[in-house]
Backbone bond lengths (Angstrom), bond angles and torsions (degrees), N, CA, C in turn:
res aa  C-N    CA-C-N  psi(-1)  N-CA   C-N-CA  omega(-1)  CA-C   N-CA-C  phi
1 M - - - 1.478 - - 1.546 105.65 -
2 A 1.365 112.84 145.14 1.494 119.62 -178.25 1.482 108.74 -70.28
3 L 1.372 115.20 155.04 1.425 122.01 174.23 1.559 109.88 -67.28
4 S 1.309 117.99 157.45 1.445 119.95 -179.49 1.548 108.73 -132.80
5 A 1.284 117.31 155.60 1.469 124.85 177.67 1.526 110.57 -140.36
6 K 1.275 115.57 162.37 1.503 121.04 179.28 1.508 107.76 -132.14
7 I 1.316 118.33 123.36 1.424 123.33 -179.78 1.505 110.78 -139.62
8 S 1.334 116.40 157.95 1.462 121.15 173.13 1.535 109.63 -89.53
9 M 1.287 116.48 143.77 1.441 121.70 -178.14 1.555 108.13 -132.25
10 K 1.305 112.75 130.89 1.494 119.40 179.91 1.533 111.58 -112.77
11 K 1.319 115.91 139.90 1.472 119.94 171.09 1.545 108.03 -72.02
12 R 1.290 116.69 143.91 1.470 120.46 -179.89 1.505 110.28 -118.68
13 E 1.310 114.04 151.10 1.457 120.73 178.52 1.523 108.64 -99.48
14 G 1.293 115.85 132.14 1.487 119.94 176.68 1.524 113.63 82.80
15 T 1.321 115.28 153.91 1.437 122.33 178.50 1.543 107.43 -134.67
16 G 1.328 114.35 179.09 1.465 117.90 179.94 1.524 112.25 110.60
17 K 1.292 117.04 166.27 1.454 123.26 -175.03 1.530 111.94 -63.38
18 E 1.299 117.15 -45.50 1.450 120.24 -176.93 1.524 110.85 -62.56
19 V 1.375 114.97 -45.15 1.476 116.42 178.28 1.481 113.44 -65.33
20 S 1.321 117.50 -34.53 1.470 119.52 179.74 1.532 110.83 -70.79
21 R 1.324 118.06 -36.73 1.454 121.34 176.97 1.517 110.95 -62.06
22 K 1.341 115.69 -44.00 1.443 120.79 179.04 1.511 110.81 -62.00
23 I 1.277 116.44 -42.68 1.493 122.00 -178.60 1.541 108.83 -62.05
24 R 1.335 117.30 -43.03 1.478 120.10 178.49 1.482 113.93 -64.92
25 K 1.333 116.88 -37.52 1.456 121.14 178.01 1.505 110.97 -64.69
26 E 1.345 117.04 -26.81 1.431 121.17 177.98 1.507 114.36 -86.29
27 G 1.359 116.39 4.09 1.470 123.14 176.57 1.488 114.20 88.15
28 Y 1.323 116.93 22.64 1.493 120.13 176.70 1.561 108.73 -117.72
29 I 1.347 110.48 162.11 1.452 118.97 173.39 1.527 108.70 -114.01
30 P 1.290 119.40 124.24 1.492 120.56 174.82 1.474 114.10 -71.84
31 G 1.348 116.04 154.77 1.449 118.90 -177.32 1.503 108.81 -165.88
32 V 1.327 115.17 -179.04 1.456 122.03 171.70 1.497 109.29 -130.77
33 F 1.308 117.13 146.18 1.455 124.96 179.04 1.503 107.40 -116.92
34 Y 1.364 116.68 120.29 1.449 119.22 -175.24 1.564 109.86 -142.34
35 G 1.294 117.31 167.51 1.434 120.43 179.80 1.516 114.06 175.03
36 P 1.332 117.59 172.49 1.464 121.33 -174.23 1.505 114.29 -64.15
37 E 1.304 120.17 -19.88 1.438 122.33 -178.62 1.530 112.44 -98.99
38 L 1.343 117.83 1.56 1.425 121.36 -176.11 1.525 109.33 -107.85
39 E 1.330 117.78 134.57 1.476 121.75 -177.75 1.538 109.51 -69.81
40 E 1.288 118.69 -32.88 1.454 122.59 177.87 1.477 111.58 -151.35
41 A 1.313 115.90 159.04 1.449 120.57 -178.11 1.541 109.97 -68.46
42 I 1.345 115.22 144.52 1.476 123.02 -178.92 1.531 107.09 -102.98
43 P 1.333 117.81 126.61 1.483 120.27 175.23 1.565 106.72 -71.51
44 V 1.313 117.74 130.70 1.454 121.54 -179.80 1.548 111.15 -136.69
45 M 1.291 114.49 173.71 1.471 119.36 171.78 1.505 108.59 -148.53
46 V 1.333 115.81 146.76 1.457 122.58 -178.09 1.539 109.71 -128.73
47 D 1.303 116.00 152.78 1.453 120.35 177.18 1.539 111.44 -61.08
48 A 1.291 115.33 127.12 1.509 119.89 -174.87 1.517 110.52 -61.62
49 K 1.350 117.46 -42.21 1.435 120.80 -178.42 1.521 111.32 -66.15
50 A 1.337 117.92 -31.06 1.457 122.30 -177.88 1.531 110.76 -75.14
51 I 1.323 118.67 -41.20 1.448 120.34 -174.39 1.523 113.35 -88.76
52 R 1.338 116.69 -23.60 1.471 120.26 -174.08 1.538 113.83 -54.27
53 P 1.336 120.49 -48.83 1.447 123.07 -177.76 1.548 111.00 -56.26
54 F 1.289 116.98 -39.47 1.445 121.43 -177.17 1.548 111.82 -79.85
55 A 1.305 116.80 -39.00 1.460 121.32 178.68 1.515 111.27 -66.85
56 N 1.335 117.44 -29.51 1.471 121.36 -178.81 1.540 112.00 -91.09
57 S 1.344 117.05 1.10 1.450 121.71 178.07 1.542 110.20 -71.82
58 A 1.334 115.31 148.29 1.447 119.80 174.85 1.501 112.59 -64.16
59 H 1.338 116.40 -23.44 1.453 122.28 -178.33 1.553 111.79 -104.17
60 W 1.287 117.81 26.13 1.497 120.18 -170.25 1.530 112.10 -57.43
61 E 1.334 116.86 -32.60 1.464 118.34 -176.58 1.516 115.42 -70.54
62 T 1.324 115.26 -16.67 1.506 117.36 -176.61 1.578 110.63 -111.76
63 I 1.295 118.33 7.00 1.458 120.29 177.93 1.500 112.24 -79.46
64 R 1.305 117.21 117.24 1.477 120.48 177.56 1.517 110.03 -80.31
65 I 1.320 117.19 123.15 1.479 122.47 -174.83 1.522 107.72 -107.84
66 E 1.352 115.55 123.25 1.438 123.31 172.03 1.527 108.59 -90.50
67 C 1.341 115.96 105.65 1.453 120.26 -175.91 1.494 110.83 -103.95
68 Q 1.335 115.72 143.90 1.444 121.01 -179.77 1.541 107.92 -125.12
69 F 1.295 114.64 125.82 1.488 119.21 179.39 1.526 109.58 -88.45
70 E 1.333 113.52 167.51 1.480 119.33 -175.95 1.537 113.22 -61.62
71 D 1.264 118.17 -27.02 1.481 122.61 -178.84 1.539 111.53 -83.97
72 G 1.360 115.55 2.86 1.456 118.73 -179.96 1.521 115.92 93.48
73 T 1.330 115.16 -10.10 1.487 121.37 176.29 1.500 110.43 -61.22
74 E 1.353 117.62 134.51 1.453 122.03 175.57 1.490 111.20 -119.76
75 A 1.327 115.21 150.62 1.456 120.74 178.06 1.569 109.33 -158.30
76 E 1.302 115.39 157.43 1.477 119.09 173.69 1.494 108.70 -103.30
77 C 1.332 116.02 148.47 1.439 120.27 -179.04 1.532 110.97 -153.50
78 L 1.313 116.50 168.70 1.475 123.60 172.53 1.505 109.03 -120.94
79 M 1.311 115.32 151.80 1.465 117.75 169.21 1.519 109.71 -81.15
80 K 1.336 116.60 117.19 1.487 118.53 -174.09 1.521 112.21 -99.30
81 E 1.335 117.45 -25.12 1.452 121.65 176.22 1.480 112.07 -152.51
82 I 1.329 117.21 137.24 1.438 121.07 179.63 1.506 107.43 -124.32
83 Q 1.324 117.19 122.11 1.453 122.76 176.51 1.486 110.68 -93.70
84 R 1.317 120.40 130.32 1.459 121.95 -175.95 1.520 111.07 -127.38
85 D 1.313 115.77 154.23 1.479 120.82 173.41 1.534 107.47 -66.27
86 P 1.338 118.92 124.24 1.482 121.35 -175.89 1.525 113.94 -63.59
87 L 1.315 117.08 -20.68 1.489 120.15 -179.25 1.535 111.51 -95.46
88 T 1.280 117.83 -45.62 1.471 120.13 -177.23 1.468 117.23 -96.72
89 G 1.365 116.21 -19.79 1.472 118.71 -178.93 1.510 112.58 82.06
90 E 1.334 118.82 0.26 1.441 124.18 -179.48 1.528 110.38 -64.65
91 I 1.279 117.29 141.84 1.486 123.31 179.29 1.502 110.37 -72.22
92 L 1.369 116.65 123.69 1.452 122.10 -178.82 1.528 111.47 -103.44
93 H 1.313 117.38 -32.59 1.452 119.31 -172.39 1.557 108.51 -163.13
94 V 1.307 117.48 146.97 1.461 122.39 179.97 1.515 110.75 -133.16
95 D 1.308 118.07 132.76 1.478 122.94 172.15 1.558 107.84 -95.35
96 F 1.301 115.50 124.97 1.487 119.58 175.35 1.501 112.20 -109.93
97 L 1.333 118.32 125.05 1.425 125.52 178.62 1.511 111.50 -96.81
98 K 1.342 119.35 118.25 1.434 122.22 178.76 1.490 111.27 -67.16
99 L 1.325 118.29 134.99 1.454 123.36 179.07 1.524 108.31 -93.30
100 V 1.327 116.53 135.43 1.448 121.45 178.04 1.508 108.86 -121.31
101 K 1.335 116.68 132.39 1.414 121.21 -178.87 1.503 111.92 -57.48
102 G 1.353 117.15 131.08 1.467 122.40 179.34 1.564 113.13 81.08
103 H 1.304 116.91 -2.27 1.506 121.41 179.64 1.495 109.52 -106.58
104 K 1.330 117.56 111.83 1.431 121.24 -177.01 1.566 112.50 -66.94
105 V 1.303 115.49 151.09 1.429 121.64 176.49 1.525 109.66 -125.51
106 I 1.329 117.09 156.80 1.481 121.88 177.16 1.507 107.31 -99.94
107 V 1.345 116.76 124.26 1.440 123.04 179.32 1.517 110.76 -133.51
108 N 1.333 114.41 152.43 1.447 120.70 172.80 1.551 106.40 -99.22
109 V 1.288 115.73 116.48 1.454 120.05 -176.21 1.499 109.66 -106.31
110 P 1.339 118.18 130.82 1.454 122.12 -179.74 1.535 111.86 -63.72
111 I 1.293 116.18 146.07 1.493 121.45 173.93 1.514 107.12 -100.95
112 D 1.341 114.51 122.09 1.478 122.23 -177.46 1.513 109.03 -104.51
113 V 1.291 116.99 105.51 1.514 123.23 -179.12 1.468 108.60 -86.97
114 V 1.353 117.14 120.96 1.476 122.49 179.06 1.531 108.68 -120.83
115 G 1.306 115.87 160.27 1.434 121.97 -179.77 1.525 116.19 83.63
116 K 1.313 114.25 15.12 1.491 117.41 -177.20 1.546 112.03 -64.13
117 D 1.323 114.08 -38.72 1.474 118.64 -176.35 1.510 114.85 -68.77
118 V 1.312 115.20 -18.81 1.493 118.08 179.00 1.543 113.29 -119.51
119 C 1.322 115.84 16.19 1.450 121.69 -179.97 1.511 110.25 -55.48
120 V 1.337 120.74 124.81 1.432 127.67 179.82 1.518 110.45 -57.37
121 G 1.331 116.88 -49.15 1.454 119.26 -175.58 1.477 113.51 -67.15
122 V 1.318 119.78 -33.27 1.408 123.23 174.96 1.520 111.76 -64.39
123 K 1.333 115.84 -42.90 1.478 120.66 177.61 1.529 110.86 -62.85
124 Q 1.326 115.76 -27.41 1.464 120.75 177.68 1.491 114.20 -81.70
125 G 1.341 116.87 0.79 1.454 120.66 178.86 1.529 114.28 105.06
126 G 1.321 117.77 -0.52 1.446 120.44 179.90 1.561 112.68 -80.46
127 V 1.338 113.26 174.04 1.447 117.49 -179.42 1.531 108.64 -120.74
128 L 1.307 117.60 127.88 1.443 124.71 179.02 1.539 110.01 -79.66
129 E 1.311 115.95 122.82 1.451 121.62 178.91 1.517 110.03 -115.08
130 V 1.325 117.16 121.02 1.490 121.00 176.82 1.549 105.00 -98.27
131 L 1.290 116.97 112.74 1.441 121.16 -173.68 1.523 112.51 -98.12
132 M 1.324 117.41 -16.87 1.456 121.83 177.35 1.488 108.67 -134.46
133 H 1.328 116.40 132.79 1.469 121.91 -179.76 1.503 111.69 -108.71
134 E 1.315 118.39 -11.00 1.452 122.60 176.23 1.517 106.76 -156.16
135 I 1.336 116.21 162.03 1.469 121.26 -179.65 1.536 107.93 -138.83
136 E 1.326 114.72 132.05 1.453 118.72 178.03 1.526 109.69 -88.24
137 M 1.336 114.55 134.62 1.471 120.46 -179.38 1.498 109.52 -144.32
138 E 1.328 115.19 151.83 1.478 123.16 170.07 1.473 107.40 -100.99
139 V 1.345 116.15 121.44 1.449 120.78 -172.19 1.522 110.68 -148.68
140 L 1.331 116.49 158.50 1.420 121.27 177.22 1.521 109.14 -71.54
141 P 1.363 117.32 143.12 1.491 120.80 -177.69 1.527 116.26 -47.52
142 R 1.351 115.18 -45.35 1.458 119.43 -175.94 1.531 112.84 -71.11
143 E 1.327 117.43 -10.69 1.457 119.61 -178.21 1.544 112.20 -110.83
144 I 1.349 116.66 10.67 1.430 119.14 178.75 1.519 109.86 -65.57
145 P 1.304 119.48 119.52 1.463 121.77 -178.34 1.551 110.48 -84.47
146 E 1.317 114.62 149.84 1.497 121.42 177.47 1.505 107.21 -63.04
147 A 1.322 117.17 -40.12 1.491 124.58 -179.64 1.479 107.41 -162.95
148 V 1.331 115.73 161.73 1.419 123.34 172.75 1.536 107.48 -101.33
149 V 1.363 116.01 112.65 1.493 119.60 -175.63 1.500 110.53 -85.08
150 V 1.338 115.08 132.49 1.469 121.46 178.36 1.525 107.75 -123.54
151 D 1.340 115.20 115.97 1.488 120.27 -178.44 1.529 108.61 -92.87
152 V 1.318 116.42 116.62 1.508 120.00 -179.94 1.510 113.29 -102.19
153 S 1.336 118.81 4.65 1.430 120.63 -173.50 1.508 116.54 -55.03
154 K 1.366 116.02 -34.59 1.447 120.62 -174.94 1.568 112.90 -96.73
155 L 1.334 116.94 2.72 1.482 119.62 -178.50 1.511 110.15 -69.95
156 G 1.331 115.41 131.53 1.480 121.53 173.41 1.510 110.91 -97.72
157 I 1.322 117.26 177.45 1.456 120.40 178.53 1.572 108.80 -59.61
158 D 1.317 116.03 136.09 1.490 124.47 -179.60 1.524 112.30 75.01
159 D 1.314 119.26 1.38 1.475 119.09 176.67 1.545 109.70 -78.91
160 V 1.329 115.51 147.57 1.452 121.49 -177.08 1.471 109.72 -133.00
161 I 1.314 118.89 144.17 1.467 124.15 166.81 1.504 108.41 -108.52
162 H 1.350 115.97 123.09 1.480 119.60 -179.27 1.505 110.47 -101.55
163 I 1.343 114.08 171.28 1.464 117.94 178.07 1.520 110.99 -59.40
164 K 1.316 119.54 -34.51 1.453 119.97 179.50 1.508 113.87 -69.20
165 D 1.333 117.24 -12.30 1.449 122.10 177.63 1.523 114.69 -88.42
166 L 1.326 117.43 -9.88 1.413 122.98 -173.73 1.559 111.98 -74.65
167 K 1.284 116.85 149.26 1.454 121.14 178.55 1.528 106.43 -95.62
168 L 1.363 113.70 105.63 1.478 120.27 -176.25 1.477 111.18 -113.06
169 P 1.334 116.67 160.12 1.516 118.34 175.60 1.524 111.61 -58.22
170 E 1.344 115.49 153.80 1.452 120.80 -176.97 1.539 113.21 -56.89
171 S 1.347 115.46 -37.06 1.454 117.39 -177.26 1.507 115.14 -85.94
172 A 1.344 116.19 -6.17 1.475 120.83 -172.51 1.505 113.15 -67.39
173 V 1.286 117.04 135.20 1.477 124.63 172.60 1.532 109.43 -121.98
174 V 1.333 116.61 124.47 1.463 121.44 -179.55 1.519 109.58 -112.14
175 D 1.304 117.02 119.88 1.449 121.74 -176.08 1.536 109.13 -94.20
176 Q 1.299 115.11 59.32 1.507 122.71 176.79 1.502 107.62 -139.56
177 D 1.331 115.47 162.96 1.462 123.86 176.84 1.562 109.58 -57.21
178 P 1.368 118.17 117.14 1.471 116.21 -177.51 1.514 112.66 -65.42
179 N 1.330 116.10 -16.14 1.493 117.78 179.56 1.502 111.95 -93.80
180 A 1.320 117.81 6.50 1.516 120.25 178.15 1.537 107.68 -67.71
181 A 1.309 116.78 138.90 1.455 122.45 -177.05 1.540 109.56 -78.51
182 V 1.319 116.92 138.45 1.445 124.14 176.74 1.551 106.63 -100.64
183 V 1.307 116.60 -55.98 1.506 121.80 175.79 1.501 107.79 -137.17
184 M 1.338 115.20 156.64 1.462 120.04 177.38 1.512 109.00 -157.39
185 V 1.298 115.87 156.96 1.493 121.91 172.21 1.499 109.43 -110.66
186 S 1.330 115.32 114.70 1.460 119.29 -176.72 1.492 110.53 -106.03
187 S 1.319 117.67 160.19 1.479 122.25 177.79 1.531 107.76 -75.28
188 A 1.395 113.15 143.44 1.436 117.72 173.79 1.523 110.08 -64.99
189 R 1.339 118.29 134.53 1.444 119.93 -174.22 1.552 108.88 -107.04
190 V 1.300 114.20 139.86 1.473 120.24 178.60 1.514 107.82 -127.76
191 A 1.314 116.48 124.95 1.433 121.33 179.10 1.520 108.57 -104.68
192 V 1.301 117.67 135.09 1.446 122.84 -179.15 1.523 107.13 -114.16
193 E 1.352 114.10 123.69 1.450 119.46 -179.86 1.549 108.52 -118.38
194 E 1.265 115.14 124.35 1.490 120.72 -176.40 1.524 107.89 -95.37
195 E 1.334 115.66 135.94 1.472 119.75 175.77 1.514 105.57 -130.95
196 G 1.316 117.55 109.20 1.466 121.31 -179.17 1.495 110.89 65.02
197 E 1.294 115.69 -127.73 1.479 122.14 -179.08 1.539 111.99 -86.74
198 E 1.352 115.71 -19.03 1.445 117.89 -175.58 1.527 111.21 -103.74
199 G 1.315 118.89 140.69 1.453 123.46 178.17 1.532 109.99 -100.19
200 E 1.287 117.71 137.09 1.448 119.65 179.21 1.506 108.38 -113.59
201 E 1.317 116.04 124.41 1.465 120.04 -178.05 1.525 108.45 -94.52
202 Q 1.347 113.07 129.19 1.461 116.71 -179.25 1.524 110.57 -127.72
203 E 1.322 115.81 126.67 1.438 120.69 -179.96 1.508 109.55 -86.25
204 V 1.329 115.26 134.67 1.489 119.82 178.62 1.524 107.06 -106.18
205 E 1.312 114.29 121.42 1.480 118.64 -179.12 1.528 109.76 -80.96
206 V 1.301 115.05 131.39 1.473 119.79 176.68 1.537 108.02 -97.17
207 I 1.282 115.11 121.24 1.449 119.78 -176.66 1.519 111.52 -111.62
208 G 1.275 117.83 130.69 1.478 122.04 176.13 1.509 110.12 -70.47
209 K 1.287 117.51 140.05 1.463 123.16 -179.60 1.533 111.43 -72.41
210 G 0.934 111.40 110.93 1.413 113.16 170.64 1.574 107.05 -77.61
211 K 10.053 145.78 -163.76 1.258 121.06 -149.54 1.320 70.94 -114.65
212 K 10.426 119.99 -132.06 1.028 84.42 -71.81 1.388 102.25 150.88
213 K 1.081 71.53 -45.99 1.452 78.24 175.34 1.516 105.14 -96.55
214 E 1.335 118.71 141.85 1.437 124.09 179.98 1.510 108.93 -70.67
215 E 1.319 116.20 143.07 1.459 120.58 176.79 1.507 108.85 -68.93
216 E 1.318 112.07 141.50 1.452 113.96 176.27 1.469 110.82 -71.87
């Protein structure tokens, strides 16, 4: 199950760069709150100290936020986009998507690879390659996972875990090739290049592959 947080959310008056700068100086982060049941997006602001730990989390896209407005209205949402300062990394703006019961949402869920230190294939001299670090899925709000866990401890050389092998929530739909590789253990490759009478052995290192909006 995904992590959850609870924060206060205030509606804000006015938009634009000057308004946003003023809001940030007062210790808030400007944002918009939108969703399938809303006719238009609502300009909002949240306390910077309250939202920062969750926005800076590696799993920020899957954290369900219980927000409470000043009039007592409550709703659940996800952070769908975070705009940051390109130099400092400070949060400038956040888009919040309202969650509606029974209405699926598209989320990017991190892939958490475990068992790397005891992987059979690695001990046999193979190289573990992580080809996917997150997976996009359409899923019901209550079934959003914090991460998709992939155990590689029993993988041998040339073994592969595909998308179709992942343990996903019952309601999850993944619009990708089910045979696409997520992780694999490949053989170490050695290339031999001969120059004249002498041969030069060169080892080739196999490396695992490790996300606009205008400011208001």
